[in-house]
N, C-alpha and C positions, 0 to 999 in steps of 0.2 A: 350421694354424691353420681350411684349411675342413674337415677330419676333427672339429674342436672346436665346429663351429658346429650347433647343435640348428635343425636345417630346418624341423623338425615346428611348434615353436615361433614360429620366424620365420616362417612361409608364413600361420601361425594368423590375423595380423592382418588379411590379405587374403582371409580367409574370406567368403563372400557370404550375407546376410542373406535369406530368401527374399520378404519385405517391407521393405525400407528404407526403404519410406514413413513420414512420421510417423502415428501412430495417429490413427485417424477418430474424433474425438468426437461425440456427436448431440444437441443441444443443441433444446429447445422454443423457446428463444427467445435471440436476441442478447444480448452481454455487453458493458456498460458500464462502463470502469474510471476510476475516481475516484482523483485524486493527492492528497497531502497537502500539507502547510506547506511552501514552500520553491520557490525556482528554481534549484535549482544545476545541477538534472540538465536544465531544457530549455536549459542555456547550451549541451549538447554532444549534446542530442539533439532532435529535433521537438516530443516532449513527454514528462513524466517516466517514463510508462509506455510509451512509444510501444513498446521494446523486445518490452513482455510481448504487447501486441497482434498483433505480429507473429507471435509464437510462436504464440499460439492460434489465429489464422489457418491456420498451417500445420497444425494438426489439426481445420480443418473449421468453427470456430466464428467467425459474424461478430462480429468484435469492436470496439470505438471506444476511443480514449484521448485525447478533448479536452483542454484545456487553459483552465482560469480561472487568475482574480487567484492569486497564488501567497502573498500575505502579506494576508489578512482578514478579519475575524471570522467566524465561522460562520455566522450572519444572512445575509452579504453572500455567503458562497462556497454555501449553502444555494439561493439565489435563483438563484445561476449552473446551478447543476447541473440546478434543476428546466427552467430554458429551453432546456437543452441536451437534456434529456430527454424535452420536448414536442417536440423539432426532429423528433427521432429516431422516436420512437413515432408520429408523422402518416404515416410514408413506410414504417416496417415490418409486415408482416406478424404479424397477434396482439396489437399495439398495445402490446406488454409488453417490459421487457428484466428482464436480471440484474445489478444492480449489486453489482460487487465493488471496493471502495473502499480503499485502503492507507491507514495512517496519520490525520492528520485528516480526510480525505477520509470516513471511516466516522462522523464525528461531524457534519459536514457531512449524509452522507444521512441518518442518525438523525433530525435538527432537519428536512428535508426532509417526511420520511414523516410525521412526527408532526403538522407545523404546517403546511405548504404544500399539503397535498392532491393530492400526485402516487402515491398509494397504487395508484392503480388500473392505472397505466401501471409497476407494477415487481413482476415474478414473486418476489424474493426478495434480499435484500442479505446478502453475504459482507464480513468486513472483516478485513483482514490486518496485523496490529502497528497497531491504532488504539486510542488512549490513553482509554479508557472510564473509565476512572479516573484520570485525569490522568498527568503525568510530573513527575517530580522535575528532567528537564533544563530544565523551563520555566521550574521556581523558579530554577535556577542559573543561567541567563540572566537573570532577572530581577533576581536579586543583583546582577549587573556594576557599579561603580562608575557612578554614571547620566552622567558625562561622556565613558566611554566606550561606555555602552549608547546614548547618545543619539548619539552618531558614527556606530556601527551600526546603528540605526533607519535614521536619515538617510540611509545606503546601500543598505540593502537596499530600504526604499519607493523610492529612486530607480529601482534595478535592476528591482524589481514594476512600477514604472509604463511602464517603456519594452520590458520584454519582453510587459506587455499593458496597454497604455493605454487596456482599456474599461474597467476598474475602479481606483478610489484603492486602493493598498497601504498596510495599516497594520499593521507587522509588529508594535510593543509589543502592542496591543491585541489580536491574536490568538495572540500568544505565551502574554499572561494567561488565555486562554479555555483553553489546555492544562495550567494548572497543577491540582495534585489538588484540593486546595480548590475550586476554581470548578466543575470537572467534577463532582465527589462531592456540593459541596452546592448548586448552583442549577443546574448543565445537569440531570442524571440525574434530579432529582425533577421537573421540570418536562416532561421528555422521554420518556414512556412508550414502548414498543415496540408498534407499530400490529399489531392483531390482522389473521390471515389472512398475514400478512406473515412468511414464514422470516429470522430470524436465524442468521447461522452466523459463528464467528469463527476464523481463525488468528494462531495467537503464535509465538515464535520465541525462542529464546535460543542467545548465540554468548557468547566470552570469557571474562569471570570466573564460577567458578562450572560451567562446563562444559569440556567436553575441547577445545570447538569454536575455531579461530581468529579474530581480529579484529584490524584494522587496527590500527599503533600508534598513529596518528592518534587514534584513538577508544576508546582503551585507558581515559583518564581519566573520559571520560562514560560509560561501560559501569563501569567500577567505582564510579562515584557512582552509579550509579542500583541497581546492586547492591548498597551498603550501605544504601539507604532501600527499597529494594523488593524486591530478589531478583533472581534471573536475569532476563537482559533480552539484546536485540539490538543495543544501542547508542543507543537512543532510549526504547524503550517495552518496559517490561516485560512478563514473562508474565502475571501476574495480573494488570495493568492492560487489557491487549489481550483478555482473556476477557470475553466478551458474547454469550446466547443458546445457541445449541448448539453449543460448544466443539468441533473436529473434531479438531484436531492441533498439537503445536507443532514446527516444525521448525527446523534450523540456519543460517539464512541473517541476517546482518546489515541492517538498515534500507535500507543503501545496496545490498547485493546483492540484497534482492529485488526491486528496479528496473533490475538487471542493470549496476549502478555500482560502480565498483572490486572488480570480481569477479576473482580469478585465472581463469586456463583450467584449473585441474586443479578447480574448484570447480561448472563452468559447469553439469554433470549436474545438481547439485544445486539450480542457480535453473530450471532446465527439468524436471526431476521434480516440482518444488513446481508451479508453475504447472498440468502437466498434472494433477496431485493436485486443482489446485481445480475444475477444469472437469469433471472424471471423478466427483466428488463431487457436481456440479449435475446433471449427466447423472443420476447413481443415486436422486437424490432429485425427478425428474422435471421439471426446469428448463429 
């Protein structure tokens, strides 16, 4: 038995790296992470992007992942982000932050930059799986029979009001702002990009149309979006998430991007994705 053991292969796993510490990334300005629609992640961690913040801090990047109202219209959420940005930049050298916004958070920040006079405090906006052209998943949700939809909305608003009592939740109105018709016909025409602010975007695709796995519970919505919009991460399509300078398409589901429901063998994908985001910002001089 011992003769058949390949000791070289077995001992290889114990080989020491010369520098085992996380790679250092040197950004000019700190990072503010803006979360999207919903409160599920907030039930199991301090904030939806808390794990991302800790990961980026391990790479020497000062990162903040605060909470705002989980279910509210873009205009309301944007005002909350602006308040937090002003609080942060008042105490930070340089007076600016790099915004990295996930999902609906990207629409919030596009609105804030365009309408709320916050551009002077922002070095860059990077969006991750943001529905810049809406999502058919929102339309599917709104087509739920009224009796069921109202009960679900009551529950979401009740939960939202309790985990974030500072601002009234409105799950139906906010979901309506994520439909393709609203974003493309109402939001985009009135929310232009701000000059001198670079807009970067990352997209993601798993499941249908790819060779990447997706959880069974998300396969129906993944298939629905694929049939209407093409490859997607289970909530937002690649096509919809493309805005400004498109950097890359990754293979993480919408929840995996937040380190939710991710298997151990895919943890390295989560870590590498976020490292790539901040290295891109470093290369761009932010």
